[in-house]
C-alpha positions as a LaTeX table, in Angstrom:
\begin{tabular}{lrrr}
\hline
Residue & $x$ (\AA) & $y$ (\AA) & $z$ (\AA) \\
\hline
Unk1 & $-0.19$ & 0.10 & 0.33 \\
Unk2 & 1.26 & 3.75 & $-0.67$ \\
Unk3 & 2.52 & 5.36 & 2.14 \\
Unk4 & $-0.24$ & 8.58 & 0.70 \\
Unk5 & $-2.78$ & 6.07 & 1.96 \\
Unk6 & $-1.48$ & 5.00 & 5.03 \\
Unk7 & $-0.98$ & 8.91 & 6.00 \\
Unk8 & $-4.63$ & 9.50 & 4.85 \\
Unk9 & $-5.93$ & 11.90 & 7.33 \\
Unk10 & $-8.97$ & 9.27 & 9.98 \\
Unk11 & $-9.59$ & 12.48 & 12.29 \\
Unk12 & $-8.83$ & 15.03 & 14.48 \\
Unk13 & $-8.35$ & 16.14 & 18.30 \\
Unk14 & $-10.39$ & 19.05 & 18.61 \\
Unk15 & $-10.45$ & 22.29 & 21.26 \\
Unk16 & $-6.98$ & 22.22 & 23.68 \\
Unk17 & $-5.18$ & 19.39 & 23.54 \\
Unk18 & $-1.08$ & 19.12 & 23.23 \\
Unk19 & $-1.35$ & 18.51 & 19.34 \\
Unk20 & $-3.08$ & 21.43 & 18.90 \\
Unk21 & $-3.98$ & 22.07 & 15.07 \\
Unk22 & $-2.85$ & 18.22 & 14.61 \\
Unk23 & $-3.82$ & 15.86 & 12.21 \\
Unk24 & $-4.54$ & 12.37 & 13.30 \\
Unk25 & $-3.52$ & 9.70 & 10.86 \\
Unk26 & $-3.38$ & 6.50 & 10.67 \\
Unk27 & 0.50 & 6.53 & 11.39 \\
Unk28 & $-0.14$ & 8.77 & 14.19 \\
Unk29 & $-0.34$ & 12.49 & 15.16 \\
Unk30 & 1.14 & 14.94 & 12.91 \\
Unk31 & 1.87 & 18.43 & 14.28 \\
Unk32 & 0.92 & 21.55 & 12.26 \\
Unk33 & 5.02 & 23.14 & 11.98 \\
Unk34 & 2.90 & 26.35 & 11.85 \\
Unk35 & 1.50 & 26.01 & 15.24 \\
Unk36 & 4.18 & 26.59 & 18.25 \\
Unk37 & 2.54 & 26.30 & 21.38 \\
Unk38 & 3.60 & 24.22 & 23.85 \\
Unk39 & 2.43 & 20.54 & 24.21 \\
Unk40 & 1.07 & 19.83 & 27.23 \\
Unk41 & 2.74 & 16.53 & 28.44 \\
Unk42 & $-0.23$ & 15.67 & 30.95 \\
Unk43 & $-3.03$ & 15.55 & 28.73 \\
Unk44 & $-5.31$ & 12.90 & 28.12 \\
Unk45 & $-5.08$ & 12.73 & 24.55 \\
Unk46 & $-1.16$ & 12.72 & 24.26 \\
Unk47 & $-1.51$ & 10.00 & 27.08 \\
Unk48 & $-3.37$ & 7.94 & 24.88 \\
Unk49 & $-1.41$ & 8.19 & 21.71 \\
Unk50 & 1.94 & 7.41 & 24.29 \\
Unk51 & 0.13 & 4.15 & 25.02 \\
Unk52 & 1.06 & 1.23 & 22.78 \\
Unk53 & $-1.36$ & $-0.72$ & 21.78 \\
Unk54 & $-1.94$ & $-3.32$ & 19.32 \\
Unk55 & $-5.00$ & $-4.00$ & 17.33 \\
Unk56 & $-6.99$ & $-7.59$ & 18.16 \\
Unk57 & $-8.11$ & $-7.57$ & 14.18 \\
Unk58 & $-4.59$ & $-6.71$ & 12.65 \\
Unk59 & $-3.56$ & $-10.19$ & 14.43 \\
Unk60 & $-6.94$ & $-12.02$ & 13.43 \\
Unk61 & $-5.65$ & $-10.71$ & 9.54 \\
Unk62 & $-1.82$ & $-11.97$ & 10.09 \\
Unk63 & $-2.32$ & $-14.92$ & 12.09 \\
Unk64 & $-4.38$ & $-15.91$ & 8.46 \\
Unk65 & $-1.89$ & $-14.85$ & 6.19 \\
Unk66 & 0.74 & $-16.45$ & 8.44 \\
Unk67 & $-1.37$ & $-19.74$ & 8.06 \\
Unk68 & $-2.33$ & $-19.78$ & 4.59 \\
Unk69 & 0.83 & $-18.37$ & 2.92 \\
Unk70 & $-0.68$ & $-15.82$ & 1.15 \\
Unk71 & $-3.06$ & $-12.43$ & 1.28 \\
Unk72 & $-5.17$ & $-14.17$ & $-1.83$ \\
Unk73 & $-5.77$ & $-17.40$ & 0.36 \\
Unk74 & $-6.36$ & $-15.02$ & 3.58 \\
Unk75 & $-9.01$ & $-12.72$ & 1.26 \\
Unk76 & $-11.02$ & $-15.55$ & 0.31 \\
Unk77 & $-11.00$ & $-17.52$ & 3.63 \\
Unk78 & $-12.20$ & $-14.05$ & 5.46 \\
Unk79 & $-14.07$ & $-12.41$ & 2.70 \\
Unk80 & $-12.43$ & $-9.20$ & 2.83 \\
Unk81 & $-10.47$ & $-7.92$ & $-0.54$ \\
Unk82 & $-6.38$ & $-8.53$ & $-0.35$ \\
Unk83 & $-5.87$ & $-4.54$ & $-0.57$ \\
Unk84 & $-7.79$ & $-4.14$ & 3.34 \\
Unk85 & $-5.64$ & $-7.55$ & 4.03 \\
Unk86 & $-2.67$ & $-5.87$ & 3.35 \\
Unk87 & $-3.19$ & $-2.39$ & 4.52 \\
Unk88 & $-3.96$ & $-3.71$ & 7.79 \\
Unk89 & $-0.84$ & $-5.89$ & 8.20 \\
Unk90 & 1.49 & $-3.11$ & 7.29 \\
Unk91 & $-0.27$ & $-0.86$ & 10.08 \\
Unk92 & 0.38 & $-3.77$ & 12.34 \\
Unk93 & 4.17 & $-3.93$ & 10.62 \\
Unk94 & 4.26 & $-0.29$ & 11.34 \\
Unk95 & 3.70 & $-0.32$ & 14.88 \\
Unk96 & 5.78 & $-3.75$ & 15.50 \\
Unk97 & 8.59 & $-1.91$ & 13.88 \\
Unk98 & 9.57 & $-3.92$ & 11.06 \\
Unk99 & 8.13 & $-5.81$ & 8.42 \\
Unk100 & 6.38 & $-9.00$ & 9.38 \\
Unk101 & 6.74 & $-11.39$ & 5.61 \\
Unk102 & 9.37 & $-11.66$ & 2.81 \\
Unk103 & 8.31 & $-13.18$ & $-0.77$ \\
Unk104 & 9.40 & $-16.61$ & $-1.63$ \\
Unk105 & 8.58 & $-17.63$ & $-4.74$ \\
Unk106 & 4.88 & $-17.30$ & $-4.74$ \\
Unk107 & 4.01 & $-17.95$ & $-0.85$ \\
Unk108 & 4.86 & $-15.40$ & 1.86 \\
Unk109 & 7.25 & $-16.56$ & 4.44 \\
Unk110 & 7.65 & $-14.87$ & 8.22 \\
Unk111 & 10.41 & $-12.74$ & 8.72 \\
Unk112 & 12.20 & $-12.80$ & 12.18 \\
Unk113 & 10.10 & $-10.18$ & 13.16 \\
Unk114 & 6.78 & $-11.99$ & 11.83 \\
Unk115 & 8.03 & $-15.16$ & 13.50 \\
Unk116 & 7.95 & $-13.61$ & 17.26 \\
Unk117 & 4.91 & $-11.95$ & 16.60 \\
Unk118 & 3.30 & $-15.13$ & 14.77 \\
Unk119 & 4.49 & $-17.01$ & 18.70 \\
Unk120 & 2.63 & $-13.86$ & 20.48 \\
Unk121 & $-0.53$ & $-13.89$ & 18.63 \\
Unk122 & $-1.42$ & $-17.50$ & 19.42 \\
Unk123 & $-0.94$ & $-17.05$ & 23.05 \\
Unk124 & $-2.66$ & $-13.87$ & 22.94 \\
Unk125 & $-5.81$ & $-15.91$ & 21.13 \\
Unk126 & $-5.50$ & $-18.51$ & 23.22 \\
Unk127 & $-6.18$ & $-16.45$ & 25.98 \\
Unk128 & $-9.01$ & $-15.44$ & 24.76 \\
Unk129 & $-10.22$ & $-18.41$ & 24.16 \\
Unk130 & $-9.33$ & $-19.13$ & 27.74 \\
Unk131 & $-11.19$ & $-16.02$ & 28.84 \\
Unk132 & $-14.25$ & $-16.90$ & 27.04 \\
Unk133 & $-14.26$ & $-20.10$ & 28.33 \\
Unk134 & $-13.73$ & $-18.81$ & 32.02 \\
Unk135 & $-16.66$ & $-16.20$ & 31.56 \\
Unk136 & $-18.87$ & $-18.62$ & 29.84 \\
Unk137 & $-18.62$ & $-20.94$ & 32.59 \\
Unk138 & $-18.92$ & $-18.67$ & 35.19 \\
Unk139 & $-21.86$ & $-17.23$ & 33.81 \\
Unk140 & $-22.96$ & $-20.04$ & 32.47 \\
Unk141 & $-25.99$ & $-20.84$ & 35.63 \\
Unk142 & $-27.04$ & $-24.95$ & 35.05 \\
Unk143 & $-27.32$ & $-23.94$ & 30.92 \\
Unk144 & $-25.84$ & $-26.04$ & 28.64 \\
Unk145 & $-22.32$ & $-26.23$ & 27.81 \\
Unk146 & $-21.64$ & $-25.35$ & 24.11 \\
Unk147 & $-19.52$ & $-27.71$ & 22.37 \\
Unk148 & $-18.52$ & $-26.23$ & 18.79 \\
Unk149 & $-17.08$ & $-29.27$ & 16.31 \\
Unk150 & $-16.68$ & $-28.76$ & 13.06 \\
Unk151 & $-16.85$ & $-32.11$ & 10.67 \\
Unk152 & $-14.75$ & $-32.16$ & 7.48 \\
Unk153 & $-17.24$ & $-32.31$ & 4.48 \\
Unk154 & $-15.45$ & $-35.16$ & 3.44 \\
Unk155 & $-16.50$ & $-36.98$ & 5.89 \\
Unk156 & $-19.41$ & $-39.44$ & 5.72 \\
Unk157 & $-22.49$ & $-38.51$ & 7.72 \\
Unk158 & $-23.19$ & $-41.51$ & 8.76 \\
Unk159 & $-19.60$ & $-41.89$ & 10.90 \\
Unk160 & $-20.34$ & $-38.00$ & 11.77 \\
Unk161 & $-23.26$ & $-38.87$ & 14.02 \\
Unk162 & $-21.74$ & $-41.91$ & 15.45 \\
Unk163 & $-18.44$ & $-40.27$ & 16.56 \\
Unk164 & $-19.89$ & $-36.85$ & 17.95 \\
Unk165 & $-23.38$ & $-38.27$ & 19.35 \\
Unk166 & $-21.46$ & $-39.54$ & 22.18 \\
Unk167 & $-20.37$ & $-35.61$ & 23.51 \\
Unk168 & $-23.96$ & $-35.56$ & 24.78 \\
Unk169 & $-23.85$ & $-38.32$ & 27.24 \\
Unk170 & $-21.77$ & $-36.81$ & 29.57 \\
Unk171 & $-22.78$ & $-36.03$ & 32.98 \\
Unk172 & $-24.08$ & $-32.27$ & 32.27 \\
Unk173 & $-25.86$ & $-30.90$ & 29.86 \\
Unk174 & $-24.29$ & $-30.14$ & 26.54 \\
Unk175 & $-25.30$ & $-27.52$ & 23.72 \\
Unk176 & $-23.71$ & $-29.08$ & 20.19 \\
Unk177 & $-23.07$ & $-26.52$ & 17.61 \\
Unk178 & $-21.98$ & $-28.74$ & 14.38 \\
Unk179 & $-20.26$ & $-26.72$ & 11.51 \\
Unk180 & $-19.72$ & $-28.60$ & 7.91 \\
Unk181 & $-16.99$ & $-27.27$ & 5.50 \\
Unk182 & $-14.01$ & $-27.97$ & 3.81 \\
Unk183 & $-10.68$ & $-28.93$ & 6.51 \\
Unk184 & $-8.94$ & $-25.80$ & 5.80 \\
Unk185 & $-11.57$ & $-23.44$ & 6.69 \\
Unk186 & $-12.12$ & $-25.82$ & 9.74 \\
Unk187 & $-8.89$ & $-25.78$ & 11.00 \\
Unk188 & $-8.48$ & $-21.54$ & 10.23 \\
Unk189 & $-11.81$ & $-21.61$ & 12.55 \\
Unk190 & $-10.22$ & $-24.24$ & 15.44 \\
Unk191 & $-6.49$ & $-22.16$ & 15.24 \\
Unk192 & $-8.84$ & $-19.04$ & 15.93 \\
Unk193 & $-10.79$ & $-20.85$ & 19.30 \\
Unk194 & $-14.08$ & $-20.73$ & 17.59 \\
Unk195 & $-14.24$ & $-24.14$ & 17.19 \\
Unk196 & $-13.29$ & $-26.87$ & 19.97 \\
Unk197 & $-12.99$ & $-29.83$ & 17.95 \\
Unk198 & $-12.90$ & $-30.87$ & 13.97 \\
Unk199 & $-13.61$ & $-34.11$ & 12.92 \\
Unk200 & $-11.43$ & $-35.01$ & 9.50 \\
Unk201 & $-10.06$ & $-37.76$ & 7.31 \\
Unk202 & $-7.04$ & $-36.44$ & 7.62 \\
Unk203 & $-4.62$ & $-35.66$ & 10.09 \\
Unk204 & $-3.39$ & $-32.10$ & 9.91 \\
Unk205 & $-1.75$ & $-31.22$ & 7.17 \\
Unk206 & 1.86 & $-30.09$ & 7.43 \\
Unk207 & 1.76 & $-27.43$ & 5.05 \\
Unk208 & $-0.93$ & $-25.41$ & 7.51 \\
Unk209 & 1.16 & $-23.38$ & 10.02 \\
Unk210 & $-1.41$ & $-24.07$ & 12.86 \\
Unk211 & $-0.50$ & $-25.21$ & 16.43 \\
Unk212 & $-3.20$ & $-27.92$ & 16.95 \\
Unk213 & $-2.81$ & $-31.77$ & 17.29 \\
Unk214 & $-4.19$ & $-35.29$ & 15.48 \\
Unk215 & $-5.96$ & $-37.77$ & 17.82 \\
Unk216 & $-6.43$ & $-40.46$ & 15.29 \\
Unk217 & $-10.04$ & $-42.55$ & 16.35 \\
Unk218 & $-9.97$ & $-45.14$ & 14.08 \\
Unk219 & $-10.01$ & $-47.08$ & 10.75 \\
Unk220 & $-12.48$ & $-48.75$ & 8.33 \\
Unk221 & $-11.94$ & $-50.59$ & 5.63 \\
Unk222 & $-14.25$ & $-49.71$ & 2.14 \\
Unk223 & $-17.12$ & $-51.96$ & 1.60 \\
Unk224 & $-18.81$ & $-51.60$ & $-1.88$ \\
Unk225 & $-22.78$ & $-51.39$ & $-1.63$ \\
Unk226 & $-25.61$ & $-52.21$ & $-4.67$ \\
Unk227 & $-29.31$ & $-51.32$ & $-4.52$ \\
Unk228 & $-31.01$ & $-54.83$ & $-5.06$ \\
Unk229 & $-31.89$ & $-53.30$ & $-9.39$ \\
Unk230 & $-28.43$ & $-53.46$ & $-9.90$ \\
Unk231 & $-26.38$ & $-56.90$ & $-8.96$ \\
Unk232 & $-23.92$ & $-57.50$ & $-11.01$ \\
Unk233 & $-24.23$ & $-58.33$ & $-14.64$ \\
Unk234 & $-20.99$ & $-60.29$ & $-14.57$ \\
Unk235 & $-20.29$ & $-63.62$ & $-12.74$ \\
Unk236 & $-16.55$ & $-62.75$ & $-12.00$ \\
Unk237 & $-16.01$ & $-62.62$ & $-8.46$ \\
Unk238 & $-15.19$ & $-59.37$ & $-6.64$ \\
Unk239 & $-13.55$ & $-57.37$ & $-6.68$ \\
Unk240 & $-13.35$ & $-58.06$ & $-10.81$ \\
Unk241 & $-17.21$ & $-57.95$ & $-10.99$ \\
Unk242 & $-16.55$ & $-54.30$ & $-10.66$ \\
Unk243 & $-15.07$ & $-53.83$ & $-13.96$ \\
Unk244 & $-17.23$ & $-51.46$ & $-15.77$ \\
Unk245 & $-19.39$ & $-51.19$ & $-13.53$ \\
Unk246 & $-21.33$ & $-48.28$ & $-12.48$ \\
Unk247 & $-19.61$ & $-46.49$ & $-9.61$ \\
Unk248 & $-20.13$ & $-43.55$ & $-7.17$ \\
Unk249 & $-17.11$ & $-42.18$ & $-6.33$ \\
Unk250 & $-15.69$ & $-40.15$ & $-2.97$ \\
Unk251 & $-14.45$ & $-36.97$ & $-4.43$ \\
Unk252 & $-10.90$ & $-36.32$ & $-5.29$ \\
Unk253 & $-9.89$ & $-33.78$ & $-2.32$ \\
Unk254 & $-11.17$ & $-36.94$ & 0.27 \\
Unk255 & $-8.15$ & $-38.80$ & 1.40 \\
Unk256 & $-9.74$ & $-42.13$ & 1.07 \\
Unk257 & $-11.04$ & $-40.76$ & $-2.63$ \\
Unk258 & $-7.20$ & $-40.70$ & $-3.74$ \\
Unk259 & $-6.19$ & $-44.16$ & $-2.02$ \\
Unk260 & $-9.47$ & $-45.80$ & $-4.36$ \\
Unk261 & $-7.71$ & $-44.38$ & $-6.96$ \\
Unk262 & $-4.79$ & $-45.85$ & $-6.85$ \\
Unk263 & $-5.88$ & $-49.17$ & $-5.83$ \\
Unk264 & $-8.19$ & $-49.67$ & $-8.64$ \\
Unk265 & $-5.28$ & $-48.30$ & $-11.30$ \\
Unk266 & $-2.92$ & $-51.16$ & $-8.90$ \\
Unk267 & $-5.53$ & $-53.83$ & $-9.89$ \\
Unk268 & $-6.13$ & $-53.09$ & $-13.50$ \\
Unk269 & $-9.95$ & $-52.57$ & $-13.13$ \\
Unk270 & $-11.55$ & $-49.72$ & $-14.70$ \\
Unk271 & $-14.91$ & $-49.29$ & $-13.09$ \\
Unk272 & $-17.36$ & $-46.99$ & $-14.60$ \\
Unk273 & $-17.84$ & $-43.18$ & $-12.62$ \\
Unk274 & $-21.24$ & $-42.07$ & $-12.77$ \\
Unk275 & $-20.92$ & $-39.35$ & $-10.70$ \\
Unk276 & $-18.37$ & $-38.26$ & $-7.97$ \\
Unk277 & $-19.46$ & $-37.02$ & $-4.40$ \\
Unk278 & $-18.14$ & $-34.45$ & $-1.47$ \\
Unk279 & $-21.09$ & $-35.19$ & 0.46 \\
Unk280 & $-21.57$ & $-38.46$ & 1.30 \\
Unk281 & $-24.91$ & $-38.39$ & 2.07 \\
Unk282 & $-25.97$ & $-37.26$ & $-1.15$ \\
Unk283 & $-23.80$ & $-40.60$ & $-3.26$ \\
Unk284 & $-25.84$ & $-42.39$ & $-0.03$ \\
Unk285 & $-29.09$ & $-41.41$ & $-1.49$ \\
Unk286 & $-27.70$ & $-42.11$ & $-5.43$ \\
Unk287 & $-26.70$ & $-45.65$ & $-4.37$ \\
Unk288 & $-30.29$ & $-46.54$ & $-2.56$ \\
Unk289 & $-31.82$ & $-45.13$ & $-6.09$ \\
Unk290 & $-29.79$ & $-47.81$ & $-8.08$ \\
Unk291 & $-27.67$ & $-45.36$ & $-9.79$ \\
Unk292 & $-24.20$ & $-46.65$ & $-9.07$ \\
Unk293 & $-22.58$ & $-49.50$ & $-6.74$ \\
Unk294 & $-22.00$ & $-47.73$ & $-3.57$ \\
Unk295 & $-18.71$ & $-47.03$ & $-1.56$ \\
Unk296 & $-19.40$ & $-46.48$ & 2.08 \\
Unk297 & $-17.30$ & $-47.36$ & 5.66 \\
Unk298 & $-17.47$ & $-51.28$ & 6.44 \\
Unk299 & $-17.74$ & $-50.59$ & 10.01 \\
Unk300 & $-21.51$ & $-49.59$ & 9.22 \\
Unk301 & $-21.81$ & $-52.09$ & 6.90 \\
Unk302 & $-25.27$ & $-53.59$ & 8.70 \\
Unk303 & $-26.15$ & $-49.83$ & 9.33 \\
Unk304 & $-26.23$ & $-49.40$ & 5.84 \\
Unk305 & $-27.59$ & $-52.19$ & 4.03 \\
Unk306 & $-31.01$ & $-51.54$ & 6.63 \\
Unk307 & $-31.13$ & $-48.34$ & 6.00 \\
Unk308 & $-30.55$ & $-47.94$ & 2.22 \\
Unk309 & $-32.33$ & $-51.42$ & 1.35 \\
Unk310 & $-28.27$ & $-52.32$ & $-0.50$ \\
Unk311 & $-26.55$ & $-55.26$ & $-0.81$ \\
Unk312 & $-23.22$ & $-55.25$ & 0.47 \\
Unk313 & $-21.56$ & $-56.68$ & $-2.78$ \\
Unk314 & $-18.10$ & $-57.16$ & $-0.98$ \\
Unk315 & $-15.05$ & $-55.16$ & 0.67 \\
Unk316 & $-11.33$ & $-53.81$ & $-0.44$ \\
Unk317 & $-9.18$ & $-54.84$ & 2.29 \\
Unk318 & $-6.48$ & $-53.01$ & 1.14 \\
Unk319 & $-8.02$ & $-49.23$ & 1.11 \\
Unk320 & $-8.90$ & $-47.71$ & 4.73 \\
Unk321 & $-11.04$ & $-44.47$ & 5.84 \\
Unk322 & $-8.67$ & $-42.70$ & 8.92 \\
Unk323 & $-10.71$ & $-40.73$ & 10.83 \\
Unk324 & $-9.12$ & $-38.10$ & 13.32 \\
Unk325 & $-10.25$ & $-35.41$ & 16.09 \\
Unk326 & $-8.41$ & $-32.66$ & 15.92 \\
Unk327 & $-7.71$ & $-30.02$ & 19.03 \\
Unk328 & $-5.63$ & $-27.60$ & 20.28 \\
Unk329 & $-4.95$ & $-29.86$ & 22.94 \\
Unk330 & $-1.38$ & $-31.94$ & 23.21 \\
Unk331 & $-3.84$ & $-34.05$ & 25.78 \\
Unk332 & $-7.45$ & $-34.35$ & 25.35 \\
Unk333 & $-9.07$ & $-33.21$ & 28.65 \\
Unk334 & $-12.47$ & $-31.59$ & 27.23 \\
Unk335 & $-15.21$ & $-33.72$ & 28.61 \\
Unk336 & $-16.93$ & $-33.90$ & 25.37 \\
Unk337 & $-13.75$ & $-34.68$ & 23.42 \\
Unk338 & $-12.78$ & $-37.46$ & 26.13 \\
Unk339 & $-15.97$ & $-38.80$ & 25.12 \\
Unk340 & $-16.17$ & $-38.93$ & 21.56 \\
Unk341 & $-12.38$ & $-40.70$ & 21.65 \\
Unk342 & $-13.37$ & $-43.27$ & 24.21 \\
Unk343 & $-16.43$ & $-43.90$ & 22.11 \\
Unk344 & $-14.91$ & $-44.31$ & 18.59 \\
Unk345 & $-11.64$ & $-46.78$ & 20.17 \\
Unk346 & $-13.70$ & $-49.19$ & 22.09 \\
Unk347 & $-17.28$ & $-48.96$ & 20.25 \\
Unk348 & $-17.29$ & $-47.73$ & 17.00 \\
Unk349 & $-13.75$ & $-48.83$ & 15.73 \\
Unk350 & $-11.49$ & $-52.30$ & 16.20 \\
Unk351 & $-8.48$ & $-51.65$ & 16.85 \\
Unk352 & $-6.43$ & $-50.97$ & 13.59 \\
Unk353 & $-4.22$ & $-54.13$ & 12.94 \\
Unk354 & $-0.31$ & $-53.56$ & 12.93 \\
Unk355 & 1.81 & $-53.83$ & 9.94 \\
Unk356 & 2.45 & $-57.23$ & 10.07 \\
Unk357 & $-1.02$ & $-58.35$ & 9.76 \\
Unk358 & $-2.17$ & $-60.29$ & 6.67 \\
Unk359 & $-4.23$ & $-58.43$ & 4.22 \\
Unk360 & $-6.34$ & $-59.40$ & 1.19 \\
Unk361 & $-6.60$ & $-57.61$ & $-1.67$ \\
Unk362 & $-10.60$ & $-57.83$ & $-1.48$ \\
Unk363 & $-12.81$ & $-59.83$ & 0.64 \\
Unk364 & $-16.05$ & $-61.02$ & $-1.05$ \\
Unk365 & $-19.49$ & $-61.43$ & 1.42 \\
\hline
\end{tabular}
């Protein structure tokens, strides 16, 4: 942003004050050079301007750019113009006395000052979250605990229900707030402490500068299901019967979708992909109506067969879908998260087999 924009007048101090005739700019007060009257050091206006302050919103924009690596990505996340974000970060840099970012190719990387500021920014927002939590707990007076959880859109809705529902079974009443977005958006909300937990089909990406921890909840092999009107037209055994079969695939952004594509290629199978879905609930509806074969977590096989009135064709043992709870806690202490982790590991998912456990390419049932 140009310097003339940064020095644009934004207000004046009127009446008898220390900066007689001074113009208040974003960079501070600029005294009128023609005004020779002495400055009153005891003035409240002077004391206010002498007190160093950091704008909370500026820190928020800075944290978003630091985590996402570019102003453009942060502008999409925050729904703000890139110029707005750049200008606010420039004001923060001026307040702190040094540049916060430098360019490295197409990405912005933190300077030494930026690294220092990032550590403090995370602590500040963490303290803000603790303040909010403490005040809410103090003023709740018997009202339900609010538990805010984000579910990545790649997580099957049936799995999400079984994972999140145990949070409602703790001893104190809970008000559950669920949000469904893309994983990167949810992690940004988690970093800002607007969410208590994120349920995802992948651990925290190493490319994101977010201080959080991934807790593995469990895994499920992938089952193949078909409406009764879609019985295999070939006598080939599973999984060869999938060759040329109509298939409803998870979207390419999902972790299991990528693994399935690799597996089909390795097996020399070429199913006829009818549609791709980011929303598993919509995929299940298409599967229920016989549009194509449905791919879903094997761990819920009985429930899926009953609820959707479909038949289980077989299990792809070499492809697993993993599920994680991502939180800002290294060691889980939140009662709702503890309930989720315990139910997932003891009830929903079977213990994950070790690396030496025998596996077959697929299992027919």
